[in-house]
C-alpha positions in Angstrom: 18.5 -12.3 -9.5 16.6 -13.9 -6.7 13.3 -12.3 -7.5 9.7 -13.6 -8.3 7.1 -11.6 -10.5 3.5 -12.5 -8.5 0.8 -12.2 -11.0 -2.9 -12.1 -10.1 -5.9 -11.0 -12.3 -10.0 -10.9 -11.4 -12.8 -10.0 -13.4 -16.4 -9.3 -13.0 -18.7 -10.2 -16.0 -21.5 -7.4 -16.7 -24.6 -8.8 -15.0 -26.5 -11.0 -17.0 -23.8 -12.1 -19.4 -22.4 -15.6 -18.6 -19.1 -15.1 -20.3 -16.8 -11.9 -19.7 -15.8 -9.5 -22.4 -12.5 -8.9 -20.9 -9.7 -11.6 -21.7 -6.7 -11.9 -19.8 -3.5 -14.3 -21.0 -0.2 -14.7 -19.0 2.5 -16.8 -20.2 6.2 -17.5 -19.2 9.1 -18.5 -21.4 12.4 -18.8 -19.9 13.4 -15.3 -20.7 10.3 -13.3 -20.5 6.8 -12.9 -19.2 3.9 -12.1 -21.1 0.6 -10.7 -19.6 -2.3 -9.4 -22.1 -5.4 -8.0 -21.3 -8.0 -7.5 -24.0 -11.3 -5.6 -23.7 -13.8 -6.6 -26.6 -16.5 -4.0 -27.7 -19.8 -4.3 -25.9 -20.1 -7.6 -23.2 -21.1 -11.2 -23.7 -20.5 -14.0 -26.5 -19.2 -11.3 -29.2 -16.8 -9.4 -26.9 -15.5 -12.5 -25.4 -14.6 -13.9 -28.8 -13.1 -10.7 -30.0 -11.0 -10.3 -26.8 -9.8 -13.6 -27.0 -8.7 -13.4 -30.4 -6.5 -10.2 -29.7 -5.1 -12.0 -26.6 -4.0 -15.0 -28.7 -3.0 -13.0 -31.6 -0.7 -10.9 -29.4 0.7 -13.8 -27.2 1.4 -16.1 -29.7 3.6 -13.2 -31.9 5.5 -11.8 -28.5 6.3 -15.4 -27.8 7.7 -15.9 -31.1 9.9 -12.8 -30.6 8.1 -10.8 -33.6 8.9 -7.3 -33.4 6.7 -5.2 -31.9 5.6 -3.2 -34.8 4.5 -6.1 -36.7 2.5 -7.6 -33.7 0.4 -4.3 -33.3 0.4 -4.3 -37.3 -1.3 -7.7 -37.4 -3.8 -6.7 -34.4 -4.8 -3.3 -35.8 -5.1 -4.8 -39.1 -7.1 -8.0 -37.9 -9.7 -5.9 -35.7 -12.1 -4.1 -37.5 -13.4 -0.6 -36.7 -17.2 -0.1 -35.4 -19.2 2.0 -38.2 -21.6 3.0 -35.7 -19.0 4.0 -32.5 -16.1 4.4 -35.0 -13.4 2.5 -32.3 -11.8 -1.1 -32.4 -13.8 -3.9 -31.6 -11.0 -4.6 -29.1 -8.8 -2.7 -27.2 -5.7 -4.0 -25.4 -2.7 -3.9 -22.8 0.3 -6.0 -23.4 3.0 -6.3 -20.8 6.4 -8.0 -21.4 8.7 -8.7 -18.5 12.6 -9.6 -19.1 12.7 -12.6 -16.4 16.3 -12.0 -15.9 16.3 -8.3 -15.1 12.8 -7.3 -14.4 12.8 -4.5 -17.0 9.4 -4.3 -18.6 7.3 -2.6 -21.6 3.8 -1.7 -21.5 1.8 -1.5 -25.0 -1.5 -0.1 -24.5 -4.2 0.6 -27.1 -7.4 2.4 -26.2 -7.0 0.7 -22.8 -6.7 2.8 -19.5 -3.1 4.0 -18.3 -1.4 1.4 -16.3 -1.0 1.7 -12.6 2.5 2.1 -11.1 3.3 1.6 -7.4 7.2 1.9 -6.0 7.1 0.6 -2.4 3.1 1.6 -2.4 3.4 5.0 -3.3 2.2 5.8 -7.0 4.8 6.5 -9.7 4.2 8.7 -13.2 4.9 6.2 -15.8 6.3 8.2 -18.8 4.8 7.2 -22.5 6.0 7.6 -25.6 3.1 7.6 -28.3 3.6 6.0 -31.8 1.2 5.7 -34.4 0.4 2.2 -36.4 -1.9 2.0 -39.2 -2.9 5.6 -38.1 -4.0 4.2 -34.4 -2.5 5.4 -31.4 -0.2 3.4 -29.4 1.2 4.5 -26.0 4.4 2.7 -24.9 5.9 2.9 -21.3 8.9 1.1 -19.9 10.7 0.8 -16.7 12.2 -1.8 -14.4 10.3 -3.6 -11.2 12.3 -4.1 -8.0 11.1 -5.5 -5.0 8.1 -3.9 -3.7 6.8 -2.7 -6.9 3.1 -3.0 -8.3 2.4 -2.7 -11.7 -1.4 -3.1 -12.6 -3.2 -2.8 -15.7 -7.2 -2.5 -16.4 -10.2 -2.5 -18.3 -12.7 0.7 -18.6 -15.2 -1.2 -16.5 -13.2 -0.5 -13.4 -13.1 3.3 -14.3 -17.0 3.2 -14.7 -18.1 1.7 -11.5 -20.3 4.3 -9.5 -21.3 6.1 -12.8 -24.1 8.3 -11.6 -23.6 8.3 -7.8 -21.5 10.8 -6.0 -18.7 9.8 -8.5 -20.6 11.5 -11.2 -19.1 9.8 -14.2 -17.6 6.7 -12.4 -14.8 6.0 -9.7 -11.8 7.2 -12.3 -8.5 6.2 -12.6 -7.1 8.8 -10.3 -9.6 7.3 -7.2 -8.7 3.8 -8.5 -5.0 4.4 -8.0 -5.6 6.2 -4.6 -7.4 3.2 -3.5 -4.5 0.8 -4.4 -2.1 2.8 -2.5 -4.3 2.4 0.5 -5.0 -1.4 0.1 -1.0 -1.6 -0.3 -0.8 -0.4 3.4 -4.1 -2.4 4.6 -3.3 -5.6 3.1 0.5 -6.3 3.1 2.2 -7.1 0.0 1.2 -9.6 -2.7 -0.5 -9.2 -6.3 -3.6 -11.2 -4.8 -4.9 -9.2 -2.0 -3.9 -5.8 -4.0 -6.2 -7.1 -7.1 -8.8 -8.2 -4.7 -9.2 -5.1 -2.7 -9.9 -3.1 -6.2 -12.5 -5.8 -7.5 -14.4 -5.7 -4.2 -14.5 -1.9 -4.5 -15.5 -1.9 -7.9 -18.5 -4.5 -7.5 -19.8 -2.3 -4.4 -19.8 0.7 -6.1 -21.8 -1.1 -9.0 -24.2 -2.4 -6.4 -23.7 -5.7 -7.6 -25.7 -4.6 -10.8 -22.1 -4.7 -12.8 -22.5 -2.4 -15.8 -19.3 -3.4 -17.9 -17.0 -6.0 -17.7 -14.1 -5.2 -15.3 -10.8 -6.8 -14.8 -7.7 -5.9 -13.2 -4.3 -7.7 -13.6 -1.9 -7.0 -10.8 2.2 -8.0 -11.1 3.9 -7.9 -7.7 7.9 -7.7 -7.5 9.2 -9.8 -4.6 11.8 -12.2 -3.2 11.1 -15.6 -4.5 9.9 -17.9 -1.9 11.6 -21.5 -2.7 10.6 -25.0 -2.4 12.8 -28.1 -3.3 10.8 -31.5 -3.1 13.2 -34.8 -3.2 11.3 -37.6 -3.7 12.1 -41.3 -4.8 15.4 -42.7 -4.3 18.1 -42.2 -7.3 18.6 -45.1 -9.8 22.2 -45.7 -8.3 22.0 -46.0 -4.6 25.4 -44.7 -4.3 24.0 -41.3 -4.8 21.5 -41.0 -2.4 23.5 -39.1 0.3 24.8 -37.0 -2.5 21.2 -35.9 -3.3 20.2 -35.6 0.4 23.4 -33.0 0.9 21.9 -31.1 -2.3 18.5 -30.9 -0.3 19.9 -29.9 2.9 22.1 -27.3 1.1 19.1 -26.0 -0.8 18.2 -22.4 0.9 13.8 -22.5 1.1 11.8 -25.0 2.3 12.2 -28.5 2.3 10.0 -31.2 1.0 10.5 -35.5 1.2 7.8 -37.7 -0.4 8.2 -41.0 -0.3 9.1 -43.6 2.4 11.9 -45.4 1.1 13.2 -41.5 0.4 12.5 -40.7 4.1 14.5 -43.6 5.2 17.4 -42.3 3.1 16.9 -38.9 4.4 16.8 -40.4 8.3 19.7 -42.2 7.5 21.9 -39.2 6.5 21.2 -37.3 10.0 21.4 -40.4 11.8 17.8 -40.1 13.1 14.5 -42.2 13.4 11.2 -40.9 11.6 8.5 -39.7 13.9 5.1 -40.9 12.7 2.1 -38.4 13.2 -0.7 -40.8 13.4 -3.2 -37.8 13.9 -3.0 -37.1 9.9 -3.5 -40.5 9.2 -6.5 -40.9 6.8 -8.7 -43.7 5.1 -7.0 -42.4 1.6 -4.0 -40.6 2.4 -0.9 -42.3 4.9 0.4 -40.3 7.8 3.1 -37.7 7.4 6.5 -38.0 9.2 8.8 -35.5 11.1 12.4 -35.0 10.5 15.1 -32.2 11.6 15.4 -30.1 9.1 12.5 -30.9 6.6 9.4 -29.0 6.5 7.3 -31.8 5.4 7.8 -35.3 5.2 4.9 -37.2 3.4 4.7 -40.9 2.0 4.8 -41.2 -2.1 2.7 -42.2 -4.7 -0.8 -42.3 -2.7 -0.1 -39.0 -1.4 1.3 -37.5 -4.5 -1.9 -38.7 -6.3 -4.3 -37.0 -3.8 -2.1 -34.0 -4.0 -2.4 -33.6 -7.8 -6.5 -33.9 -7.3 -6.4 -31.3 -4.7 -4.1 -28.9 -6.9 -6.3 -29.4 -10.0 -9.9 -28.7 -7.8 -8.7 -25.5 -6.1 -7.8 -23.2 -9.0 -4.6 -22.2 -7.7 -6.4 -20.8 -4.5 -5.0 -22.1 -1.2 -8.0 -21.1 0.8 -10.1 -23.7 -1.7 -8.3 -26.7 -0.6 -9.8 -29.0 2.1 -9.4 -27.9 5.5 -8.6 -31.5 6.8 -4.6 -31.3 8.1 -3.5 -34.7 6.1 -0.4 -35.3 4.2 -2.1 -34.3 0.7 -3.8 -30.9 1.6 -0.3 -30.3 3.7 1.8 -31.0 0.6 -0.6 -28.9 -1.7 -0.2 -25.9 0.4 3.3 -25.8 0.1 3.5 -26.3 -3.4 0.7 -23.5 -3.5 2.6 -21.0 -1.7 5.8 -21.3 -2.9 7.0 -19.5 -5.9 9.9 -21.3 -7.4 9.7 -25.5 -6.9 12.5 -27.7 -7.6 11.8 -31.5 -7.8 14.3 -33.7 -7.5 13.2 -37.2 -8.5 14.9 -40.3 -8.2 14.2 -43.1 -11.0 14.5 -46.2 -9.1 11.2 -47.9 -9.9 9.1 -49.5 -6.6 7.9 -52.2 -8.2 4.7 -52.5 -5.8 3.3 -49.1 -7.3 4.6 -49.8 -11.2 2.0 -50.9 -13.6 3.0 -53.7 -15.9 1.4 -51.9 -18.9 4.0 -49.2 -18.7 7.3 -49.1 -20.0 10.6 -49.4 -17.5 11.4 -45.9 -18.0 7.9 -44.2 -17.3 7.5 -44.7 -13.4 4.2 -43.5 -12.0 6.3 -41.2 -9.9 7.6 -39.5 -12.9 4.3 -39.1 -14.3 2.6 -37.9 -11.3 5.5 -35.2 -10.8 5.4 -33.9 -14.5 1.3 -33.8 -14.4 1.7 -31.7 -10.6 4.4 -29.6 -12.7 2.1 -28.9 -15.6 -0.6 -27.6 -13.1 1.4 -25.4 -11.4 3.1 -23.8 -14.3 -0.6 -22.9 -15.1 -0.7 -21.0 -11.7 2.4 -19.1 -12.8 4.8 -21.1 -10.8 8.9 -21.3 -11.8 9.2 -24.9 -12.2 12.5 -27.3 -12.4 12.6 -30.8 -12.5 15.9 -32.6 -12.1 15.9 -36.7 -12.6 18.8 -38.8 -10.5 
């Protein structure tokens, strides 16, 4: 299905603590998405270690398709009970989403219930209760369609405002209502919705955060697709075949490489118009061609783009504001959800290191490193070599 699950999380550390006692981990496999939030007992280093242990166990087992009951038994059996408070040393919520159908399952152990918005309006999720090793587990199921938001929170969010007009804290109902309002104010996407709640939580704590607070948001929407054609094919007879694939692609189109740009220009019967305003001492200028959203130089620009991607932590507003080929390319990559790299393998000897084997070009290495960073930012990545 032409759908993308936009995922974003944000946390507030308890004031005075360098480490957050909540831990979030998200992974994607070809068949499912797994998102886990664990809340370690207390705060600081000990809570962080307990929450990290919990998320790692759950993610590792769910990725290996271990039956849910066995996963729960392993986690609950691993976590001891606090003798003083009589509660587990870590609580957790785990979400599994089928990549093909967007059907989801939420498994909740002592965390606040999930918040589900359908087209901006809160919808109750029916939950079934079961006991694993005498501990109560709540399981909810459903299916995400475009415009749906699913949020899971730690109790530090609910406790914000404790002792003020909110009496016992902000509370689940008020968080859910705030999300409904945020949906109307901020437009659509996981990031603005999560940030709205976290900003409100911080304000209610008056910047003296009393408990680690975390929200993970999953927002279903139509995928924003991007194809990048870079490098000429091994066989020059395939040049026009690959360019046609680029123009048949439904989404944004980017070309990286001088030789590649000339091949595309030949296909169009046009000349590249160079934008000298974008020339920088360390980044070549971009070009312009009809039907191409961005045309850049190859190896140098890709290398600089990789640096930008690593430095911005997945936030496009943290990219340098300067308009050049590398920042423009990094922004295209961050704003896309699904990215298809079509990589020609003909080696440009000018850039090729004599220390590298012939089948390992600098271009290929750069693309694979860029792809790995983008996967860490929850992008859907495909690479095809030609």
